[in-house]
C-alpha positions in Angstrom: -3.6 12.7 16.1 -4.1 14.0 12.6 -1.2 16.0 11.0 -2.7 18.8 8.9 0.7 19.9 7.6 1.9 19.3 4.1 5.2 17.6 3.5 7.3 19.4 0.9 7.8 16.2 -1.1 4.0 15.9 -1.6 4.2 19.0 -3.8 7.4 17.8 -5.6 6.1 14.3 -6.7 2.4 14.0 -6.0 1.7 11.2 -8.5 3.6 8.4 -6.8 3.5 6.9 -3.3 6.3 8.2 -1.1 7.6 7.9 2.4 5.7 11.1 3.3 2.4 9.3 2.5 2.8 6.8 5.3 2.7 8.0 8.9 5.9 7.2 10.9 5.6 4.0 12.9 2.7 2.6 10.9 2.4 0.0 8.2 -0.1 -0.5 5.4 -1.2 -3.7 3.9 -2.0 -3.0 0.3 -3.1 -5.0 -2.7 -1.1 -5.0 -5.9 -3.5 -4.3 -8.9 -0.8 -4.5 -11.6 2.9 -4.0 -12.2 4.4 -2.6 -15.4 7.3 -0.6 -16.8 6.4 2.9 -17.7 8.0 6.3 -18.1 8.2 8.4 -15.0 9.0 12.1 -15.1 11.8 13.1 -12.8 12.1 16.4 -11.0 14.6 17.3 -13.6 11.9 17.1 -16.3 13.4 14.0 -17.9 11.4 10.7 -18.2 13.0 7.5 -17.0 11.6 4.0 -17.5 10.6 2.6 -14.0 8.8 -0.4 -12.7 5.6 0.9 -11.2 3.1 -1.0 -9.1 -0.6 0.1 -9.2 -1.9 -0.2 -5.6 -5.6 -0.6 -4.8 -6.8 2.6 -3.1 -3.5 4.4 -3.2 -1.2 6.2 -5.6 1.1 4.0 -7.7 4.4 3.1 -6.2 7.8 3.1 -8.1 9.5 -0.1 -7.2 13.3 0.0 -6.7 15.4 -3.2 -6.7 15.2 -3.6 -2.9 11.4 -3.6 -2.9 11.2 -5.9 -6.0 13.4 -8.4 -4.1 11.2 -8.1 -1.0 8.0 -8.6 -3.0 9.6 -11.7 -4.7 10.3 -13.1 -1.2 7.0 -12.2 0.3 4.9 -13.6 -2.6 7.2 -16.5 -3.5 7.5 -15.5 -7.2 9.8 -13.2 -9.2 7.1 -12.9 -11.9 5.1 -9.7 -11.9 2.0 -11.4 -13.3 1.9 -13.6 -10.1 1.9 -10.4 -7.9 -1.4 -9.1 -9.2 -4.2 -9.3 -6.6 -1.7 -10.2 -3.8 -1.2 -8.2 -0.6 2.1 -6.8 0.6 2.9 -4.8 3.7 4.6 -1.3 3.4 6.4 0.5 6.1 9.0 3.3 6.4 12.6 2.7 7.1 15.6 5.0 7.6 18.2 4.4 4.9 21.5 5.9 3.8 21.2 7.6 0.4 22.8 10.6 -1.2 25.2 11.0 1.7 22.5 11.3 4.3 19.9 9.3 6.2 16.4 9.6 4.7 13.0 7.9 5.0 12.1 5.3 2.4 9.1 3.0 1.7 10.0 -0.6 2.2 8.1 -3.8 1.5 8.1 -6.4 4.2 9.7 -9.6 2.8 7.2 -11.6 5.0 4.0 -12.8 3.5 0.8 -11.0 4.7 -1.4 -13.3 6.6 -4.8 -11.7 7.2 -7.9 -13.3 8.6 -11.0 -13.4 6.4 -13.8 -11.1 7.6 -17.0 -13.1 8.1 -20.2 -12.4 10.1 -19.1 -14.6 12.9 -15.7 -12.9 13.4 -15.4 -11.2 16.8 -14.6 -7.9 15.1 -17.6 -7.9 12.8 -19.7 -5.4 14.8 -16.7 -3.0 15.1 -16.0 -3.2 11.4 -19.7 -2.8 10.6 -19.8 0.4 12.7 -16.6 1.7 11.2 -17.9 1.2 7.6 -21.2 2.9 8.6 -19.1 5.8 9.8 -17.4 6.1 6.5 -14.4 3.8 6.7 -13.2 2.8 3.1 -12.8 -0.7 1.9 -9.0 -0.2 1.5 -8.8 0.6 5.2 -10.7 -2.5 6.2 -8.5 -4.5 3.9 -5.4 -3.5 5.9 -6.7 -5.9 8.7 -8.9 -8.4 6.9 -9.5 -10.2 3.7 -12.8 -8.8 2.5 -14.8 -10.6 -0.3 -17.0 -8.6 -2.6 -20.1 -10.2 -1.0 -19.0 -9.3 2.5 -18.2 -5.7 1.5 -21.7 -5.4 0.1 -23.2 -6.7 3.4 -21.1 -4.2 5.3 -22.1 -1.3 3.1 -25.8 -2.2 3.0 -26.3 -3.0 6.7 -28.9 -1.0 8.4 
């Protein structure tokens, strides 16, 4: 079921991934493109230095200490250079903050183990049909490791 409503937080901070971007009860496997420290403008109009992860196919994500620790555990390294090109799983959790319970993006501390998509995989035909119907690579990559050559085969299949 598609929700055609706009969460008020999407208007407040549209430049960064937030809990409102992930449907409740779902999880996303995403690929980290890069991680850096950069100024982020707060709702009060003041810039604050934050650690930001660029995510393939999604808005950037501001990483808090909890999520940095989870990425370190999931990827087996505390070094941001080692995180580039690696996959992590995001989900929504209820947390206590600012005197109330709110939704927050959390990174799973478990490594993401996805099968590689190859022509002999039992789901090949279904993925092929989904891509022909407009499914984006980022969505396929939530379930499979997709090489550039396999992606080209999927896109160019008749």
